[in-house]
C-alpha positions in Angstrom: 18.3 -17.9 -10.5 14.5 -19.3 -11.2 12.7 -17.1 -9.2 8.4 -17.1 -9.0 6.5 -14.3 -8.0 3.5 -14.3 -6.7 0.6 -12.3 -5.3 -3.4 -11.7 -5.4 -3.4 -8.0 -5.7 -5.4 -5.6 -8.0 -4.3 -1.5 -8.3 -3.2 0.1 -5.5 -0.3 1.3 -3.9 1.2 -2.8 -3.4 0.9 -3.5 -6.7 2.9 -0.6 -7.9 5.4 -1.6 -5.8 5.4 -5.0 -7.0 5.2 -3.8 -10.7 8.3 -1.2 -9.9 10.7 -3.8 -8.5 9.6 -6.3 -11.2 10.9 -3.6 -13.7 14.4 -3.4 -11.8 15.2 -6.7 -11.1 17.9 -8.3 -12.9 17.1 -11.9 -12.8 14.2 -14.0 -14.6 10.7 -14.0 -13.4 7.9 -16.1 -13.6 4.6 -14.5 -11.8 2.0 -17.3 -10.9 -1.2 -15.1 -9.6 -4.9 -15.5 -9.7 -7.6 -14.4 -12.6 -8.7 -12.5 -9.8 -5.7 -10.0 -9.5 -3.9 -7.8 -12.0 -1.1 -9.3 -13.6 2.4 -7.8 -13.5 4.4 -9.2 -16.3 3.4 -9.7 -19.9 3.3 -13.7 -19.4 2.0 -14.4 -16.5 0.6 -18.3 -15.7 -3.1 -17.9 -14.3 -4.6 -19.8 -11.5 -8.1 -19.6 -12.0 -10.5 -18.8 -8.8 -13.8 -17.8 -8.8 -15.9 -15.8 -6.5 -19.7 -15.3 -6.0 -21.3 -12.0 -6.1 -19.5 -9.1 -4.5 -22.3 -7.9 -3.0 -25.2 -10.7 -2.4 -28.4 -10.0 0.1 -27.3 -9.7 3.4 -29.2 -12.4 4.6 -27.2 -14.9 2.4 -23.5 -12.8 2.7 -22.0 -14.9 5.7 -22.5 -17.8 3.5 -20.9 -16.4 0.6 -18.2 -15.3 2.6 -17.5 -18.8 3.7 -17.7 -20.2 0.2 -15.3 -17.6 -1.2 -12.6 -18.5 1.3 -13.2 -22.4 0.3 -12.8 -21.3 -3.2 -9.4 -19.2 -2.4 -8.1 -22.3 -0.5 -8.7 -24.4 -3.0 -6.9 -22.0 -5.5 -4.4 -22.0 -3.4 -3.7 -25.6 -3.7 -3.6 -25.8 -7.5 -1.1 -22.8 -6.9 1.5 -24.4 -4.7 1.1 -27.6 -7.1 1.6 -25.0 -10.5 5.2 -23.6 -8.3 6.7 -26.9 -7.5 5.7 -27.7 -11.5 8.1 -24.6 -12.3 10.8 -25.9 -9.5 11.6 -22.1 -8.5 15.5 -21.4 -6.5 13.4 -19.0 -4.2 9.6 -17.7 -4.3 9.5 -14.1 -4.4 6.3 -13.8 -2.5 3.8 -10.3 -2.2 0.7 -10.1 -0.5 -2.6 -11.9 -0.9 -5.7 -9.2 -0.8 -7.8 -11.5 1.3 -5.3 -13.4 3.5 -2.0 -10.9 3.8 1.0 -13.9 3.4 -0.2 -16.1 0.9 -1.2 -19.6 1.9 1.6 -22.2 1.1 2.9 -25.3 2.4 5.2 -25.3 4.7 8.3 -26.3 1.9 7.2 -23.6 -0.1 7.9 -20.9 2.3 10.7 -22.2 3.5 12.0 -20.9 0.2 10.3 -17.5 -0.3 11.5 -13.6 0.6 7.7 -12.2 1.3 7.5 -8.3 1.3 5.3 -8.0 3.7 4.0 -4.2 3.0 1.9 -4.3 6.8 0.7 -7.1 8.8 -3.0 -8.8 8.3 -4.2 -4.9 10.7 -7.6 -6.8 11.2 -6.6 -9.0 13.5 -4.0 -7.3 15.7 -5.0 -3.5 15.7 -8.1 -3.2 18.5 -9.5 -0.1 17.2 -9.8 -2.0 14.1 -11.5 -5.1 15.7 -13.9 -2.9 17.5 -14.8 -1.5 14.4 -16.4 -4.6 13.2 -19.7 -4.5 13.0 -21.7 -6.4 16.1 -24.0 -8.2 14.8 -21.6 -9.0 12.2 -18.9 -10.7 15.0 -21.0 -14.2 15.6 -21.3 -15.7 11.8 -17.9 -13.9 10.7 -16.0 -14.7 13.7 -14.9 -18.8 12.4 -14.2 -17.1 9.0 -12.0 -14.5 10.7 -9.9 -16.8 12.9 -9.7 -19.1 10.0 -8.1 -16.1 7.6 -5.6 -15.7 10.8 -4.7 -19.2 11.2 -4.3 -19.4 7.4 -2.3 -16.1 8.0 0.4 -17.6 10.6 0.9 -20.9 9.3 2.6 -19.8 5.9 4.6 -16.2 7.2 6.1 -18.5 10.6 7.6 -20.8 8.0 9.5 -17.8 5.9 13.1 -17.0 6.5 13.3 -13.7 4.8 10.4 -10.6 6.0 11.2 -7.4 3.9 8.9 -4.4 4.4 8.7 -0.8 3.8 9.6 1.2 7.0 10.7 1.0 10.6 7.3 1.3 11.7 6.1 -1.8 10.1 8.9 -3.8 11.2 7.6 -3.5 14.7 4.2 -4.1 14.0 5.6 -7.5 11.9 7.5 -8.3 15.0 4.6 -7.1 17.3 1.8 -9.4 15.0 3.8 -12.2 14.4 6.8 -12.6 16.3 9.0 -12.0 13.5 12.0 -10.3 12.4 12.1 -8.4 9.1 14.0 -6.1 7.0 13.1 -2.9 5.4 13.6 -2.2 1.6 13.2 1.0 0.9 10.3 2.2 -1.7 11.4 4.0 -4.7 10.4 6.8 -7.1 8.8 6.2 -10.6 10.9 8.7 -13.1 7.7 9.8 -14.4 7.2 11.5 -11.2 9.6 14.7 -11.2 9.0 18.7 -11.0 7.7 20.2 -13.5 10.4 21.8 -16.8 9.0 25.3 -16.0 7.0 26.9 -13.1 3.3 26.1 -12.8 0.4 27.9 -11.0 -0.4 26.2 -7.5 -4.3 25.9 -7.6 -5.4 23.8 -5.3 -4.9 21.2 -1.9 -4.6 17.7 -2.8 -5.2 14.5 -1.4 -4.6 11.3 -3.0 -5.8 7.4 -1.8 -8.8 5.1 -1.4 -12.1 6.7 -0.6 -12.5 5.0 2.6 -12.5 6.8 6.0 -8.9 5.9 7.5 -7.4 8.2 4.6 -8.7 11.1 6.2 -9.6 12.8 3.6 -12.8 14.5 5.6 -9.9 15.8 7.9 -8.1 18.1 4.6 -11.2 19.5 3.5 -12.0 20.5 7.3 -8.5 21.3 7.9 -8.4 23.5 4.2 -11.6 25.4 5.7 -9.9 26.3 9.1 -6.4 27.2 7.3 -8.6 29.7 5.6 -6.6 29.6 2.3 -9.1 29.4 0.0 -8.0 26.7 -1.8 -9.7 24.1 -3.3 -9.1 20.7 -2.3 -8.5 17.7 -5.1 -9.4 14.2 -3.9 -8.1 11.0 -5.9 -9.2 7.8 -5.7 -8.3 4.4 -8.2 -11.5 3.6 -7.5 -15.1 5.1 -6.8 -17.3 4.8 -3.6 -20.5 6.9 -3.8 -21.0 6.5 -0.1 -17.9 7.6 0.9 -18.0 10.2 -1.7 -21.3 12.1 -0.9 -20.3 12.4 2.8 -17.0 14.2 1.9 -19.4 16.9 0.4 -21.2 17.2 2.8 -18.2 17.8 5.0 -17.0 20.1 2.0 -20.1 22.2 2.1 -20.3 22.5 5.4 -16.2 24.1 5.5 -17.4 26.2 3.0 -14.3 24.5 1.2 -14.7 23.8 -3.3 -14.3 19.6 -3.8 -13.6 17.5 -6.7 -13.4 14.4 -6.5 -11.3 12.6 -9.4 -11.4 8.8 -10.2 -8.6 6.4 -11.6 -6.4 8.2 -12.9 -3.3 8.0 -15.2 0.1 8.5 -13.6 0.3 11.7 -16.3 -2.4 13.7 -14.8 -1.6 12.5 -11.4 1.5 13.8 -12.0 0.3 17.1 -13.1 -1.7 17.5 -10.1 0.8 17.4 -7.8 2.7 19.8 -9.9 0.7 21.9 -9.2 -0.7 21.4 -5.8 0.2 24.2 -2.8 0.4 20.9 -0.3 -0.1 17.6 -1.1 -1.5 15.9 2.3 -1.9 12.4 3.4 -3.2 12.1 6.7 -3.9 8.2 7.1 -4.8 6.4 9.5 -1.6 4.7 10.6 -0.3 4.2 7.2 2.7 1.5 6.9 4.6 3.7 4.6 2.7 5.7 1.5 4.4 5.6 -1.6 1.9 9.4 -2.3 4.0 11.3 0.2 7.4 10.5 -1.9 5.7 10.9 -4.8 4.3 14.0 -4.5 8.0 15.3 -3.1 9.2 13.9 -6.4 6.6 16.1 -8.4 8.0 18.9 -6.5 5.0 19.0 -3.8 5.9 20.0 0.0 3.4 17.2 2.0 1.8 17.5 5.1 1.3 13.7 6.7 -0.1 12.3 9.5 2.8 11.7 12.4 1.0 7.9 12.8 2.7 4.8 11.3 5.7 5.3 8.7 4.7 8.3 7.1 7.1 10.4 9.3 10.0 8.5 7.8 8.9 9.8 4.4 9.9 13.4 4.6 12.4 16.2 6.3 10.8 17.8 8.8 10.2 21.3 8.5 12.4 20.8 5.3 10.1 19.2 2.8 7.1 19.0 5.1 5.6 18.2 7.9 4.3 15.3 10.3 1.3 16.6 12.7 -1.3 15.2 14.7 -4.2 13.7 13.2 -6.7 16.9 14.3 -8.1 19.8 12.1 -6.5 22.0 14.1 -3.0 20.0 13.8 -3.5 19.9 9.9 -5.5 22.9 9.6 -2.9 25.3 11.7 0.6 24.0 9.8 -2.0 24.5 6.8 -2.2 28.1 7.3 1.6 28.7 7.1 1.2 28.7 3.2 -0.7 31.5 2.8 2.9 33.4 2.2 2.8 32.0 -1.2 6.6 31.3 -1.3 7.1 28.9 0.9 5.3 26.3 -1.4 8.2 26.7 -3.8 10.9 26.5 -1.3 9.4 23.5 0.5 8.8 22.2 -3.2 12.5 22.3 -4.8 13.2 20.7 -1.0 11.2 17.7 -1.7 12.2 17.2 -5.0 15.7 16.6 -4.0 14.6 14.7 -0.6 12.8 12.0 -3.3 15.4 11.9 -5.5 17.5 9.7 -3.3 14.4 7.3 -3.4 15.2 4.6 -6.2 13.7 1.4 -7.2 16.6 0.8 -8.5 18.5 0.4 -5.0 14.8 -1.6 -3.6 15.4 -4.5 -6.4 19.2 -4.7 -5.9 18.1 -5.0 -2.1 15.6 -7.6 -2.7 17.2 -9.5 -5.4 20.2 -9.9 -2.7 17.9 -11.2 -0.2 16.6 -13.7 -2.7 19.7 -14.9 -4.1 20.5 -15.8 -0.4 17.4 -17.5 0.3 17.9 -19.6 -2.4 21.5 -19.9 -1.7 20.8 -21.7 1.7 17.4 -23.7 0.1 20.2 -25.6 -2.3 22.4 -26.4 0.7 19.5 -27.3 2.4 18.5 -29.6 -0.9 22.5 -31.2 -1.1 22.0 -32.2 2.6 19.4 -34.2 2.4 20.5 -35.7 -0.7 
């Protein structure tokens, strides 16, 4: 079976998921991606993609964004030809950072398996649409409509869609009217409990420095809890404006805050292992690798009761799913004044996370790829 892997992703949870599934697949894979993206395999095929200045002057920003989308469309046309030249049995499609479903002609989309981590939320969640600035809605309205059209024009032709949680299955159905299947995620071997007991020294929050990740809520809840523990926030890239806002909240809450950018996996494991609690209280997160990776390292977790996050824990055993309020998070956090509780929950968390396997995830994905390849081959024979 000849598999072509396509994606348009940079480092983050989605990219990590692609890397781990690829590592555990038992079939040869050819990666085709854009030069903007972070590669997955050792020998990718790179399609040129040129974007303009990332932070142009506000007066020319709309025109720049339109030109970038047209450049992306031109590159997708080129990618389609590259895929045809490789003549794969099946295409393993992964998200595009800009469109969500990658823009392919119907004949290529119809022999694809799409791992959809989430729908294009800006198009289907009212609170996100309302959060856009009033002054930008009119100039960007045609751009957003076109991007939505490109996303939908591909996904309606894809025969099999995989995703990460039952919550996201429902979101995909509501957004696109398409059926999808849960292919569970896994935990990499380096995420494991410490070999010897370590001191639990902090509260940990991991995710992009953006308001929806809930770092502000973690800091305020830490102050309410009375634990007196510092909060460590880990992000793979900086955001000076958001970091300044978090520091203001920390000063007001009387909480010591440390922001760590772009840590290695070994550094992240050490932070998980020494956390009294890892908090992941993001808004409507489709699933969240942070939760199971933290549990694998022996850290209890507190997650928001929204999205797919509750599916990552055993409530009251490995952690809690709580409302996204300072009281909801802080009052549960205060339970960890009992210093033995973190060790008790941490041991159960590590045992639970051991059931999440990238090998199992890849086997399920490989079965889907083989089934779509078989149907595509039969369809080709019937047309011949």
